[in-house]
N, C-alpha and C positions, 0 to 999 in steps of 0.2 A: 537543756544543756547550756553550758557557759561558753561564750565565744569572746575572744579578745581580738581587738583590731588596733592597728597602728597607723598613725597619720603620715603623710608625705610632706614634700617641700611646700612651703607657704604657711605652715602652721607655727613657725618660729616667732618668738617674742623676746624682748629684752627682759632679763631676770629669770629666764627659763632654767629650771633645775637648781636654782640657788638655795632655796629652802631645804631641798633634799641634801645638797652638799653640806650645808651647815648643821643639819640635824641627824644625819645618818652616816656612821663611820664606813659602812660598806660602800655607800654611794660615793663618799669622798674619795675612797681608795680607787674606785672605778674611774671617776672623773680625772684624778691625777694620772692614772695609767693611760688614759686617752690623750692627755696633754703630752705625755712622754712619747707615745706611738706616733702622734701627728707631727711632733717636732715644733709645736707652738702652743701657747696657752689658750685653747679654744674656750676654756671656762671663763676667762676674762671677758671675751666677746659675748658669750652667752649671758653672763650676769650683768655686764655693764655696757656692752656695745650699743651703738646706734642701730636703727633699723637698716641703714645703708650698709653698715659693716656686717650685720647678720645676713644680708642678702648675698654676700660674696659666695660664689659656688663652693669654694674650698671650705667654707664655714657652714653654710646652710644645711647641706645633706648630713655631714657628720654630727652637727649639733642636734638635729631632730632625732636622728638615730640614737645618739647618746642619751638624750633625755628619756626617750621611750624605753630603751633597754634597761637603763639603770633603775627606772621606776618599776618595771616588771620584776627585775631581780630583787627589789626591796619589798615587794608586796608580800605580806606574811602568808596569805592564803592563795597564792598564784598557782592554780591547777587547771590550765586550759584544756578544754575538750575539743576545741578547734580554734584556729587563728587565721588572720589574713591581714594584709597591709596594703595601703594604697601607694603604688609605685615604689618610691624609696622605702616606704613603710613595710614592704615585703621582707627587706633585709632585717628590720627590727623584729618582725614576726618570726623569722627563721631562727634568729639567735635566742629570742625569748622561749621558743619551743625546743631549743636544744639541738637544732640541726647543724649549727656551727658555733665555734667559740666567739666570745665577745670580741677578743683581740682580732681574730680573722675577719669578723663582720665589719669592724671599724676600718680595717685596712682596705677591704673591698669597697666599702662605701666611699671612702676617700678617693680611691682610684677611679671609681665610677663617676664621681663629681668632676674630677679633673678631665676624664675622657669626654664627658658630655660637654664641658666647657669648651674644649678644643673643637669638638664637632660643631658647636654653635658658632665659633669664630670663623669656620671654614665657609659658611654661607649665611647670608641674611635670612632669618627664619623666625617664625612667631607662632602663637596659638590664639584661638578665639573661643569664647564661651557662646554656645548657641542655646537659647531658651525657648521652650514652648513649641518643639517640633519633634515629630516621630524620628527615631533613629534611622529607619530605612530611607526616609526622604532625605535626611542629611547625608547619608552615604551615597545616595544617587546623585545629589548635587555636587558633592566633592569629586565623584568619579567623572562627572561631566565637565569639571573645571580644568582649564589648561594649567599645567604645572603640577607640582607635588602638593597635595592637600588631602588629608585623611582624618577620619574620626579617631581621636586619640584617647579620650577618657569618657567612658559611659558612667557618669557619676550617679545619676538617678533618672527616673523617667522625666523627660522634659528638660534635662540639663546635660548637654554633651559638649565636650571640648574638641575642637578641630585643631590640626597642627600641620605646618608645612612651610613652603616658601612664602615670604612676605607678600609678594604680588598675588600668588595663588589664594592665600588666606583672605586677602582683601576682596578679591573677585568673588570668592565663595560667599563671604559675608553679604555682599550686595545681592547675590542670587538667592541666598537663604531668606533675607528680609523680603525680597520680592515674592518669594514662594509662601510667605506667611509666618516665618519665625517671629516670635515676640521680640527677641533681641538677638543680635549677632555682634558681639563686642570683643574687639581685639584686646588681649591681656598684656599687662606689662611684664612679659618674660623675655629672656634673652635667647630663646631658641625653640626649635620644633621638637619637643620631647615626644617620645612614643610615635615617631614617624620614620619613614625610610631614611630621612636625613641624619638620623642617629647611627647609621651603619658604621661610620668610622669608629665611633665609641664602642660599638659592639665588638668589632674586630680587636680593639685595644684591650677590652675587658675579658675577652675569651680566655687568654692565657692565665690571667690572675684567678679567674673562677675555676679553671681546670686544675690549678695547683692547690686550691684551697680544700682542706679536708671537710667533707660533709658526712653526717651520719643521719640515721632515721630520726625524725623529730618525735617528741613525746605524744603528739596528737597530729591529725591532719592539717596541712597548710593549704588553704584555698588560694591558688596562685592567679595572678592578674591575667595571664595569657589565655587561659581557658576556663577560668572560674571554677575549676574542679579541685577536689581534695587530693593532696599528694603527700606520700610518706617515703617514696623511693628516692634516695639521694641522687642518683644519676638523672632521674626525671626532674627533680628540683633544680639541679644545676643547669640543665638544658633550658628549662623554662625561664630561669633567671636571666639568662643571656638573651633569649628571644624577646624578653620583656622590654628591652631598650627601644626596639623598633616596632613593637606591637601595641595595640591599644590596651588600656587598663579596663578590664571588664568588671567594674566595681558593682554595678547594679546586679549583674548576673551572679557574682560571687555571693552577695548578701542573700539573694533569692535562694541560691543553692544551699547556703548554710541554714537558712530557715527551714527549707524542705528537709534537710537532714537532721533537724531537731533543735537548732539554736533558738532559745527563748529569751536569752539575756545577753546583751552585747555590752562590753566595757571597752571604751576607747582609752588606750594607755599612751600618754605622751602629750605634747603641747597642743593647745587649741581644742576646738569643738566641731571641726568640719565634718568628721565622719559621723558623729552623733546626729547632726542635722540631716545628712544624706540617708542614714539608716532609717530614721523616723519617717522619711518620705517613701522609701522603698518598701519597708515592711511594717505596715500598720499593726499596732498591738503588741510588738515585742518590747521588752524592757531595755532601755538604753541609758547608760551612765558614762561618766568620764572621770579619769584620774589624771591630774597633772600637777 
């Protein structure tokens, strides 16, 4: 079975989507529509902006979403049998699978980015990558650390990201290294994504998600919060909201997709992050990327 996966924040690069814009009239129309919806020319930043400009929250999330969805819509043989997306990528996956319109998806992603930015500004917070340690041990150390710090991204076996208050994350990193982690490295991010500190963003996004029209996708969407396949619009909406404060269960999602018959994964969108993770999680499956 063919599975399509969609990347999250951090995969952006200068020039993303430009070739598609120049060569495909459908893509050009979608990109221009996005400029109109967002109220600024995001394409100018995507094609020619600096890394610093691309890192702005109001740009990054819509840019990655836009690149991924436009690519999927322009693929001549796009017929997914299952899809998944990493964090922000879940929105791309839902639009690509027909669960909501491109326009609604873009508006939601833009609102999500702004709400997350606001939540980040409310409290100093960060994330850290932990390498070479069992998930259960990481969870145990986070639970024993004073303050808010939780496992946020289960990226692949031996690579987990923790998230929380700056002081709590720093303390947890020290404890994790002492307990035998190969590395515990604070990441250059502006907030504690997928942690309880994103609750203000969840509250803000709830109304927008509720008002958005969702329909059953053309294939199951393996969602971050429980790594299980979903086709029911009400369940999809509920999971999308919980996703802001819950961990991204990427390892489990890929394992479940393989167990359900996925033999070929295609990453659609900027970068190659998911291809690398899938190769580590599921030995022997075919993995490719389109960007």
